[in-house]
VOBA-1610 file (N, C-alpha, C; in pm, whole numbers, padded with zeros to 5 digits, always signed):
BEGIN
Unk+00084-00119+00000Unk+00000+00000+00000Unk+00088+00125+00000Unk+00068+00209-00098Unk+00147+00333-00109Unk+00055+00451-00083Unk+00092+00532+00014Unk+00003+00639+00059Unk+00079+00770+00073Unk+00019+00879+00026Unk+00073+01013+00046Unk-00006+01080+00158Unk+00065+01138+00252Unk+00002+01200+00368Unk+00046+01345+00378Unk-00049+01433+00404Unk-00015+01575+00415Unk-00039+01623+00558Unk+00054+01704+00607Unk+00044+01758+00743Unk+00139+01876+00753Unk+00137+01942+00867Unk+00220+02060+00887Unk+00296+02048+01018Unk+00401+02126+01031Unk+00475+02133+01156Unk+00527+02275+01175Unk+00550+02312+01301Unk+00596+02446+01331Unk+00745+02451+01358Unk+00806+02565+01324Unk+00947+02592+01350Unk+00954+02714+01441Unk+00983+02692+01567Unk+00984+02800+01666Unk+01094+02901+01636Unk+01059+03030+01649Unk+01153+03139+01623Unk+01139+03245+01732Unk+01251+03304+01773Unk+01248+03408+01875Unk+01231+03548+01814Unk+01287+03567+01695Unk+01282+03699+01633Unk+01162+03719+01543Unk+01164+03831+01471Unk+01053+03866+01382Unk+01096+03880+01237Unk+01223+03851+01206Unk+01276+03875+01072Unk+01269+03753+00980Unk+01261+03634+01036Unk+01259+03514+00952Unk+01136+03512+00863Unk+01152+03467+00740Unk+01043+03467+00643Unk+00920+03394+00697Unk+00806+03462+00691Unk+00675+03406+00726Unk+00653+03383+00875Unk+00744+03430+00960Unk+00727+03408+01103Unk+00619+03501+01159Unk+00537+03449+01247Unk+00439+03529+01319Unk+00385+03445+01435Unk+00310+03509+01524Unk+00246+03435+01632Unk+00125+03361+01574Unk+00127+03230+01588Unk+00021+03145+01535Unk+00026+03011+01607Unk-00079+02930+01586Unk-00077+02802+01655Unk+00037+02716+01602Unk+00112+02660+01695Unk+00228+02577+01661Unk+00207+02438+01721Unk+00187+02339+01636Unk+00167+02203+01684Unk+00287+02150+01760Unk+00407+02196+01724Unk+00528+02152+01793Unk+00523+02190+01940Unk+00474+02312+01969Unk+00465+02359+02108Unk+00330+02328+02171Unk+00228+02303+02087Unk+00094+02276+02139Unk+00022+02400+02185Unk+00064+02516+02136Unk+00001+02643+02176Unk+00041+02750+02074Unk-00012+02870+02091Unk+00023+02982+02003Unk+00163+03033+02040Unk+00250+03033+01941Unk+00388+03079+01960Unk+00434+03151+01834Unk+00546+03223+01845Unk+00607+03282+01727Unk+00679+03171+01652Unk+00638+03148+01527Unk+00694+03035+01453Unk+00669+03050+01304Unk+00735+02966+01228Unk+00704+02943+01087Unk+00627+02812+01078Unk+00543+02801+00975Unk+00468+02678+00953Unk+00506+02621+00818Unk+00551+02496+00819Unk+00580+02426+00695Unk+00476+02319+00670Unk+00429+02309+00547Unk+00334+02205+00506Unk+00413+02101+00427Unk+00392+01973+00460Unk+00474+01867+00403Unk+00388+01757+00343Unk+00444+01691+00243Unk+00382+01573+00184Unk+00474+01455+00214Unk+00419+01353+00281Unk+00495+01236+00322Unk+00454+01116+00239Unk+00549+01026+00217Unk+00524+00905+00139Unk+00543+00785+00230Unk+00442+00698+00239Unk+00448+00583+00328Unk+00421+00455+00250Unk+00508+00356+00264Unk+00488+00223+00209Unk+00525+00123+00317Unk+00510-00005+00288Unk+00546-00107+00387Unk+00697-00114+00409Unk+00775-00052+00321Unk+00920-00053+00335Unk+00972+00063+00419Unk+00892+00166+00440Unk+00939+00281+00514Unk+00860+00405+00479Unk+00899+00516+00537Unk+00829+00642+00514Unk+00928+00757+00515Unk+00904+00852+00427Unk+00990+00969+00419Unk+00911+01081+00352Unk+00978+01192+00320Unk+00910+01308+00267Unk+00922+01317+00115Unk+00818+01372+00053Unk+00818+01398-00090Unk+00834+01545-00124Unk+00774+01633-00044Unk+00769+01774-00083Unk+00745+01860+00041Unk+00763+01991+00022Unk+00749+02087+00132Unk+00712+02223+00078Unk+00638+02299+00158Unk+00605+02438+00125Unk+00605+02519+00254Unk+00657+02640+00249Unk+00652+02731+00363Unk+00524+02812+00353Unk+00441+02803+00455Unk+00314+02876+00458Unk+00340+03025+00472Unk+00278+03106+00384Unk+00292+03251+00384Unk+00167+03315+00443Unk+00173+03368+00565Unk+00054+03433+00624Unk+00011+03555+00544Unk-00115+03591+00555Unk-00167+03705+00481Unk-00096+03834+00518Unk-00062+03850+00646Unk+00006+03973+00689Unk+00140+03988+00619Unk+00211+03878+00597Unk+00337+03883+00525Unk+00314+03906+00376Unk+00213+03844+00322Unk+00188+03856+00178Unk+00163+04000+00138Unk+00104+04081+00229Unk+00070+04220+00196Unk+00177+04320+00240Unk+00284+04274+00305Unk+00387+04364+00358Unk+00510+04359+00267Unk+00518+04452+00172Unk+00626+04449+00074Unk+00763+04471+00137Unk+00769+04552+00240Unk+00898+04578+00304Unk+00954+04450+00367Unk+00872+04377+00438Unk+00917+04253+00500Unk+00948+04147+00394Unk+00870+04144+00289Unk+00895+04048+00181Unk+01033+04072+00120Unk+01062+04198+00092Unk+01190+04231+00030Unk+01306+04195+00122Unk+01291+04227+00251Unk+01398+04199+00347Unk+01424+04049+00359Unk+01320+03968+00341Unk+01335+03823+00353Unk+01367+03757+00220Unk+01382+03837+00113Unk+01413+03780-00017Unk+01302+03696-00075Unk+01180+03736-00050Unk+01065+03658-00096Unk+01036+03689-00242Unk+01030+03590-00330Unk+01004+03614-00472Unk+00869+03684-00494Unk+00863+03778-00587Unk+00737+03849-00614Unk+00623+03755-00655Unk+00657+03642-00717Unk+00553+03550-00764Unk+00483+03476-00651Unk+00543+03477-00532Unk+00484+03404-00419Unk+00368+03484-00363Unk+00250+03426-00363Unk+00129+03491-00313Unk+00073+03411-00196Unk-00022+03473-00127Unk-00087+03401-00018Unk-00161+03279-00071Unk-00148+03168-00002Unk-00221+03046-00033Unk-00249+02973+00097Unk-00368+02919+00111Unk-00400+02844+00232Unk-00317+02716+00238Unk-00313+02657+00354Unk-00242+02530+00370Unk-00304+02422+00283Unk-00436+02429+00264Unk-00503+02331+00180Unk-00458+02343+00035Unk-00445+02467-00012Unk-00399+02488-00149Unk-00255+02439-00164Unk-00172+02465-00066Unk-00034+02416-00071Unk-00031+02263-00079Unk-00121+02199-00005Unk-00127+02052-00009Unk-00166+02003-00148Unk-00263+02070-00210Unk-00304+02030-00346Unk-00190+02048-00444Unk-00116+02156-00433Unk-00004+02180-00523Unk+00100+02068-00512Unk+00129+02028-00389Unk+00228+01923-00371Unk+00177+01789-00424Unk+00048+01764-00405Unk-00011+01643-00460Unk-00004+01641-00612Unk-00030+01755-00674Unk-00022+01766-00820Unk+00120+01742-00868Unk+00218+01799-00797Unk+00358+01781-00838Unk+00399+01634-00826Unk+00357+01570-00718Unk+00392+01429-00700Unk+00331+01343-00810Unk+00206+01373-00845Unk+00141+01296-00951Unk+00208+01321-01086Unk+00239+01447-01117Unk+00303+01479-01243Unk+00443+01417-01252Unk+00509+01400-01137Unk+00642+01340-01135Unk+00637+01189-01145Unk+00518+01131-01142Unk+00506+00987-01156Unk+00526+00909-01028Unk+00515+00974-00912Unk+00527+00903-00785Unk+00406+00811-00769Unk+00426+00682-00750Unk+00312+00590-00742Unk+00248+00590-00603Unk+00124+00636-00595Unk+00050+00625-00470Unk-00099+00607-00501Unk-00163+00519-00426Unk-00304+00488-00446Unk-00394+00567-00352Unk-00338+00610-00239Unk-00418+00673-00134Unk-00358+00806-00091Unk-00446+00893-00042Unk-00404+01017+00024Unk-00479+01026+00156Unk-00410+01069+00259Unk-00475+01090+00388Unk-00424+01218+00452Unk-00501+01271+00545Unk-00465+01395+00612Unk-00561+01425+00725Unk-00529+01525+00807Unk-00614+01557+00922Unk-00729+01649+00881Unk-00799+01704+00982Unk-00920+01783+00956Unk-00895+01907+00871Unk-00776+01965+00883Unk-00745+02085+00804Unk-00765+02056+00655Unk-00724+01938+00613Unk-00728+01902+00472Unk-00855+01824+00437Unk-00909+01749+00533Unk-01032+01675+00507Unk-01153+01764+00488Unk-01149+01885+00546Unk-01261+01977+00531Unk-01258+02053+00399Unk-01157+02029+00317Unk-01142+02098+00189Unk-01213+02019+00078Unk-01332+02063+00041Unk-01408+01993-00063Unk-01338+01998-00197Unk-01262+02104-00224Unk-01190+02114-00351Unk-01079+02010-00359Unk-01012+01986-00247Unk-00908+01882-00245Unk-00971+01746-00268Unk-01081+01718-00202Unk-01147+01589-00220Unk-01194+01572-00364Unk-01251+01677-00421Unk-01299+01671-00558Unk-01184+01647-00655Unk-01071+01715-00633Unk-00955+01697-00722Unk-00905+01553-00715Unk-00898+01498-00596Unk-00850+01360-00581Unk-00942+01262-00654Unk-01073+01283-00643Unk-01167+01194-00711Unk-01154+01204-00862Unk-01133+01325-00914Unk-01115+01342-01058Unk-00988+01272-01107Unk-00889+01264-01021Unk-00763+01197-01058Unk-00770+01047-01036Unk-00881+00999-00980Unk-00893+00857-00951Unk-00809+00812-00832Unk-00778+00906-00741Unk-00697+00875-00623Unk-00790+00856-00503Unk-00777+00746-00435Unk-00859+00719-00317Unk-00807+00801-00199Unk-00895+00827-00102Unk-00852+00904+00015Unk-00926+00861+00141Unk-00861+00885+00254Unk-00920+00877+00387Unk-00880+01005+00456Unk-00974+01100+00467Unk-00944+01233+00518Unk-01029+01262+00641Unk-00965+01307+00747Unk-01035+01334+00872Unk-01127+01455+00859Unk-01239+01452+00930Unk-01332+01564+00937Unk-01366+01587+01084Unk-01420+01705+01113Unk-01452+01738+01252Unk-01583+01674+01295Unk-01612+01680+01423Unk-01736+01624+01477Unk-01857+01698+01424Unk-01837+01822+01374Unk-01949+01901+01322Unk-01971+01883+01172Unk-01894+01797+01111Unk-01916+01768+00969Unk-02053+01702+00952Unk-02128+01744+00850Unk-02265+01695+00834Unk-02279+01607+00710Unk-02358+01501+00725Unk-02393+01412+00614Unk-02539+01371+00632Unk-02599+01315+00526Unk-02736+01267+00534Unk-02740+01134+00608Unk-02831+01125+00706Unk-02847+01001+00782Unk-02989+00997+00838Unk-03059+00890+00807Unk-03196+00870+00853Unk-03286+00989+00816Unk-03274+01031+00689Unk-03363+01132+00635Unk-03333+01276+00670Unk-03218+01303+00730Unk-03184+01442+00767Unk-03033+01460+00766Unk-02991+01586+00754Unk-02848+01617+00765Unk-02813+01624+00913Unk-02714+01544+00951Unk-02678+01536+01092Unk-02526+01547+01108Unk-02486+01598+01223Unk-02344+01599+01256Unk-02296+01455+01271Unk-02173+01431+01231Unk-02121+01295+01240Unk-02111+01250+01386Unk-02088+01343+01478Unk-02085+01307+01619Unk-02221+01255+01666Unk-02329+01314+01616Unk-02463+01267+01649Unk-02487+01129+01590Unk-02442+01109+01468Unk-02460+00979+01402Unk-02390+00869+01481Unk-02270+00897+01529Unk-02195+00796+01604Unk-02273+00750+01727Unk-02343+00842+01790Unk-02421+00805+01907Unk-02547+00728+01877Unk-02592+00731+01751Unk-02714+00661+01711Unk-02689+00519+01662Unk-02564+00486+01634Unk-02535+00355+01576Unk-02552+00244+01679Unk-02607+00130+01640Unk-02622+00018+01731Unk-02487-00048+01758Unk-02475-00124+01866Unk-02346-00189+01901Unk-02293-00277+01789Unk-02382-00344+01714Unk-02337-00435+01609Unk-02275-00362+01490Unk-02293-00229+01482Unk-02234-00153+01371Unk-02084-00137+01387Unk-02034-00161+01508Unk-01893-00140+01537Unk-01818-00272+01537Unk-01695-00269+01487Unk-01611-00388+01492Unk-01465-00349+01515Unk-01393-00429+01594Unk-01254-00396+01624Unk-01161-00430+01507Unk-01079-00332+01468Unk-00981-00352+01361Unk-00855-00275+01400Unk-00739-00332+01372Unk-00613-00265+01402Unk-00577-00167+01291Unk-00535-00047+01331Unk-00489+00055+01236Unk-00339+00048+01213Unk-00277-00061+01257Unk-00133-00078+01239Unk-00062-00082+01372Unk+00064-00118+01368Unk+00144-00130+01489Unk+00189+00006+01539Unk+00181+00025+01669Unk+00230+00146+01733Unk+00343+00113+01828Unk+00385+00211+01906Unk+00495+00189+02000Unk+00456+00093+02112Unk+00325+00081+02137Unk+00277-00008+02243Unk+00199-00127+02188Unk+00224-00161+02062Unk+00155-00274+02001Unk+00053-00228+01899Unk-00042-00316+01868Unk-00142-00287+01765Unk-00230-00170+01808Unk-00259-00080+01712Unk-00351+00031+01737Unk-00493-00021+01711Unk-00553-00078+01814Unk-00683-00143+01799Unk-00794-00048+01843Unk-00890-00026+01752Unk-01006+00059+01779Unk-01131-00010+01727Unk-01246+00041+01770Unk-01373+00001+01710Unk-01404+00094+01593Unk-01450+00036+01482Unk-01478+00114+01361Unk-01619+00084+01310Unk-01680+00186+01250Unk-01808+00169+01182Unk-01799+00237+01047Unk-01871+00183+00948Unk-01863+00233+00811Unk-02004+00256+00756Unk-02030+00379+00709Unk-02161+00413+00653Unk-02145+00463+00510Unk-02216+00404+00413Unk-02207+00454+00275Unk-02272+00590+00261Unk-02209+00679+00183Unk-02261+00814+00161Unk-02312+00834+00019Unk-02273+00750-00074Unk-02319+00767-00212Unk-02213+00726-00312Unk-02258+00706-00435Unk-02168+00662-00542Unk-02092+00781-00600Unk-01974+00751-00655Unk-01890+00847-00724Unk-01863+00790-00862Unk-01839+00874-00959Unk-01814+00829-01096Unk-01698+00730-01100Unk-01707+00637-01195Unk-01599+00540-01213Unk-01604+00424-01117Unk-01725+00381-01083Unk-01744+00268-00992Unk-01673+00289-00858Unk-01688+00408-00808Unk-01629+00442-00679Unk-01740+00480-00582Unk-01705+00487-00456Unk-01802+00507-00350Unk-01744+00599-00244Unk-01831+00676-00177Unk-01792+00753-00060Unk-01852+00688+00064Unk-01776+00695+00174Unk-01823+00645+00302Unk-01788+00743+00413Unk-01858+00728+00524Unk-01818+00790+00649Unk-01757+00681+00736Unk-01633+00700+00777Unk-01562+00604+00860Unk-01553+00662+01001Unk-01608+00590+01098Unk-01611+00636+01236Unk-01523+00548+01323Unk-01451+00610+01415Unk-01360+00538+01504Unk-01388+00576+01648Unk-01385+00477+01737Unk-01397+00507+01879Unk-01300+00420+01958Unk-01258+00473+02071Unk-01162+00405+02156Unk-01229+00287+02225Unk-01160+00175+02232Unk-01217+00056+02294Unk-01247+00077+02442Unk-01154+00139+02513Unk-01170+00157+02657Unk-01243+00286+02694Unk-01252+00380+02599Unk-01322+00507+02624Unk-01405+00540+02501Unk-01526+00479+02488Unk-01608+00495+02367Unk-01645+00639+02333Unk-01638+00729+02432Unk-01671+00868+02405Unk-01562+00939+02325Unk-01443+00877+02317Unk-01334+00933+02237Unk-01348+00882+02094Unk-01385+00973+02003Unk-01417+00932+01867Unk-01343+01018+01765Unk-01334+00965+01644Unk-01276+01039+01532Unk-01352+01000+01407Unk-01344+01087+01305Unk-01428+01069+01186Unk-01347+01097+01061Unk-01373+01015+00957Unk-01306+01032+00828Unk-01409+01020+00717Unk-01384+01092+00608Unk-01457+01071+00483Unk-01366+00989+00392Unk-01422+00885+00333Unk-01346+00793+00249Unk-01404+00795+00108Unk-01317+00792+00009Unk-01356+00774-00131Unk-01264+00671-00191Unk-01323+00562-00245Unk-01241+00453-00298Unk-01327+00364-00386Unk-01265+00261-00442Unk-01337+00164-00523Unk-01447+00099-00438Unk-01556+00062-00502Unk-01673+00013-00430Unk-01645-00110-00346Unk-01553-00196-00387Unk-01527-00321-00317Unk-01414-00309-00215Unk-01372-00188-00183Unk-01262-00170-00088Unk-01302-00221+00050Unk-01225-00311+00109Unk-01260-00363+00241Unk-01232-00263+00353Unk-01305-00278+00462Unk-01287-00190+00578Unk-01144-00196+00629Unk-01084-00313+00631Unk-00948-00327+00684Unk-00848-00240+00609Unk-00866-00227+00477Unk-00775-00144+00400Unk-00793+00004+00433Unk-00919+00047+00447Unk-00944+00186+00485Unk-00882+00218+00620Unk-00894+00125+00713Unk-00839+00145+00846Unk-00687+00154+00841Unk-00624+00070+00760Unk-00477+00076+00747Unk-00434+00212+00692Unk-00511+00264+00595Unk-00478+00396+00541Unk-00494+00503+00648Unk-00603+00497+00724Unk-00623+00593+00833Unk-00505+00588+00929Unk-00451+00469+00952Unk-00339+00454+01043Unk-00211+00516+00992Unk-00197+00529+00861Unk-00073+00587+00806Unk-00064+00737+00831Unk-00174+00798+00877Unk-00169+00941+00907Unk-00064+00971+01014Unk-00037+00874+01099Unk+00066+00893+01201Unk+00206+00890+01140Unk+00216+00845+01015Unk+00348+00837+00951Unk+00413+00974+00940Unk+00333+01077+00916Unk+00389+01211+00902Unk+00448+01258+01034Unk+00375+01240+01143Unk+00425+01283+01273Unk+00552+01206+01309Unk+00554+01077+01282Unk+00673+00998+01308Unk+00791+01047+01223Unk+00761+01085+01099Unk+00868+01135+01012Unk+00918+01270+01060Unk+00829+01357+01109Unk+00873+01484+01166Unk+00967+01459+01284Unk+00930+01368+01372Unk+01012+01340+01489Unk+01150+01288+01448Unk+01153+01194+01354Unk+01282+01138+01314Unk+01366+01240+01238Unk+01302+01323+01154Unk+01377+01423+01078Unk+01433+01532+01168Unk+01358+01570+01270Unk+01409+01672+01364Unk+01517+01613+01453Unk+01506+01485+01481Unk+01603+01423+01571Unk+01730+01375+01504Unk+01723+01341+01375Unk+01840+01280+01310Unk+01905+01368+01203Unk+01828+01452+01134Unk+01888+01530+01025Unk+01870+01681+01044Unk+01827+01723+01163Unk+01823+01866+01193Unk+01721+01946+01115Unk+01605+01889+01090Unk+01503+01959+01012Unk+01470+02095+01072Unk+01467+02106+01204Unk+01428+02231+01270Unk+01546+02306+01330Unk+01668+02279+01282Unk+01786+02340+01341Unk+01841+02457+01260Unk+01766+02510+01170Unk+01820+02618+01086Unk+01820+02751+01161Unk+01913+02838+01125Unk+01920+02974+01178Unk+01902+03076+01067Unk+01849+03031+00954Unk+01836+03120+00839Unk+01713+03209+00854Unk+01714+03321+00783Unk+01601+03413+00786Unk+01531+03427+00651Unk+01604+03403+00545Unk+01548+03429+00412Unk+01455+03318+00367Unk+01372+03352+00270Unk+01280+03256+00208Unk+01359+03142+00142Unk+01460+03179+00063Unk+01540+03078-00005Unk+01618+02994+00096Unk+01664+03058+00204Unk+01740+02985+00305Unk+01657+02875+00370Unk+01529+02905+00396Unk+01441+02803+00455Unk+01428+02685+00361Unk+01405+02712+00232Unk+01388+02602+00137Unk+01517+02523+00119Unk+01629+02589+00121Unk+01756+02517+00105Unk+01781+02425+00223Unk+01762+02478+00344Unk+01788+02396+00462Unk+01690+02278+00469Unk+01561+02305+00452Unk+01460+02201+00464Unk+01477+02096+00355Unk+01505+02139+00232Unk+01523+02044+00123Unk+01642+01952+00148Unk+01752+02008+00198Unk+01870+01927+00228Unk+01837+01827+00339Unk+01763+01872+00441Unk+01726+01782+00551Unk+01637+01669+00500Unk+01543+01700+00413Unk+01453+01597+00360Unk+01528+01499+00271Unk+01625+01549+00196Unk+01707+01460+00114Unk+01785+01363+00202Unk+01842+01415+00311Unk+01915+01329+00403Unk+01823+01225+00467Unk+01702+01267+00503Unk+01606+01175+00562Unk+01568+01065+00463Unk+01545+01102+00337Unk+01511+01003+00235Unk+01626+00905+00216Unk+01750+00956+00215Unk+01866+00869+00199Unk+01873+00766+00312Unk+01853+00812+00435Unk+01858+00720+00549Unk+01745+00619+00543Unk+01628+00662+00498Unk+01514+00571+00487Unk+01541+00462+00385Unk+01592+00500+00269Unk+01622+00402+00165Unk+01735+00309+00209Unk+01835+00365+00275Unk+01946+00283+00324Unk+01896+00180+00425Unk+01810+00221+00513Unk+01754+00127+00609Unk+01671+00020+00539Unk+01593+00061+00436Unk+01513-00037+00363Unk+01603-00141+00296Unk+01717-00097+00244Unk+01813-00190+00184Unk+01865-00288+00289Unk+01889-00237+00409Unk+01947-00319+00514Unk+01855-00431+00557Unk+01725-00409+00544Unk+01628-00512+00586Unk+01558-00573+00466Unk+01612-00549+00345Unk+01552-00602+00222Unk+01562-00754+00221Unk+01477-00824+00143Unk+01485-00970+00135Unk+01616-01017+00074Unk+01652-01138+00105Unk+01778-01195+00056Unk+01779-01204-00095Unk+01899-01200-00153Unk+01911-01214-00297Unk+01853-01347-00343Unk+01789-01346-00456Unk+01728-01467-00509Unk+01578-01468-00493Unk+01526-01379-00406Unk+01381-01370-00391Unk+01330-01281-00502Unk+01288-01339-00610Unk+01248-01263-00729Unk+01106-01211-00721Unk+01036-01245-00615Unk+00896-01205-00607Unk+00878-01067-00546Unk+00985-01017-00484Unk+00972-00888-00417Unk+01051-00781-00490Unk+00992-00665-00503Unk+01056-00554-00572Unk+01155-00486-00479Unk+01258-00429-00537Unk+01358-00357-00459Unk+01294-00248-00377Unk+01329-00241-00248Unk+01272-00138-00161Unk+01308+00001-00209Unk+01430+00018-00259Unk+01470+00151-00303Unk+01388+00198-00420Unk+01352+00108-00509Unk+01273+00146-00625Unk+01135+00194-00583Unk+01083+00140-00473Unk+00950+00180-00428Unk+00954+00312-00354Unk+01066+00343-00292Unk+01074+00462-00210Unk+01127+00584-00282Unk+01203+00561-00390Unk+01274+00671-00453Unk+01178+00760-00530Unk+01160+00890-00492Unk+01075+00980-00570Unk+01132+01001-00710Unk+01044+01011-00809Unk+01088+01030-00946Unk+01090+01177-00983Unk+01144+01258-00894Unk+01149+01401-00922Unk+01264+01461-00842Unk+01295+01583-00874Unk+01394+01657-00796Unk+01335+01792-00763Unk+01377+01849-00648Unk+01324+01977-00605Unk+01437+02077-00591Unk+01409+02194-00631Unk+01513+02297-00628Unk+01511+02373-00496
//
């Protein structure tokens, strides 16, 4: 299973001169801090996970401040774009570069973007995208919040399925699946609901679009790969210095981050080689061939 995952991370900054820095919510700190926000596209397969692309989020206040733009060396062509738009751009670049992926997943920021979902469906790309508890769909003759729907489902609607291995073993949750309607090309949309086994009030929700015969277990595995991005952020910050830059310019951020991502990809492929099957096993494809992006970034 090859999956592209989109997410963001914060780069804490003390000053005010670094490109795109401002006080905003920073997931790294878990609160509002002065930081830069980078949006990333991650690639996950059974052989490993690493990064495909990156974009520095440009806040509206920076986009309209020509003096700060000039001081940070920001190209005139760079305009304000939401994080969702940046995610679509990276997805388009990955597809145009021929990177093989069947699925896309992301958190609520990206799952709430109907344009992103529509673009993926037009490209024939399946997705499992998180939505908030206030997301509404048709259920029992009315539009209802997905949180309300979860409370109406009978016990038999839920079944335990693992979302993949975690640091403490299998990520086992109860899941329920509700069809939402057909999509062109023999595809289907569903609402995928998740609740904690030991604390049923803890729930999460995804919108899924995939081939009609897609099994629940596959959707759940894709939902589980969303943690791949966070794991990649942790490993990249810990091993290749993703967040250790002291640069201020727009180009400097891209140069440092791109070099860090290249180093992370190299280590990922090297590790995949180290655990690759023994020579003579002709049934398995080279891990490096599956992980190597077919593009270069400047």
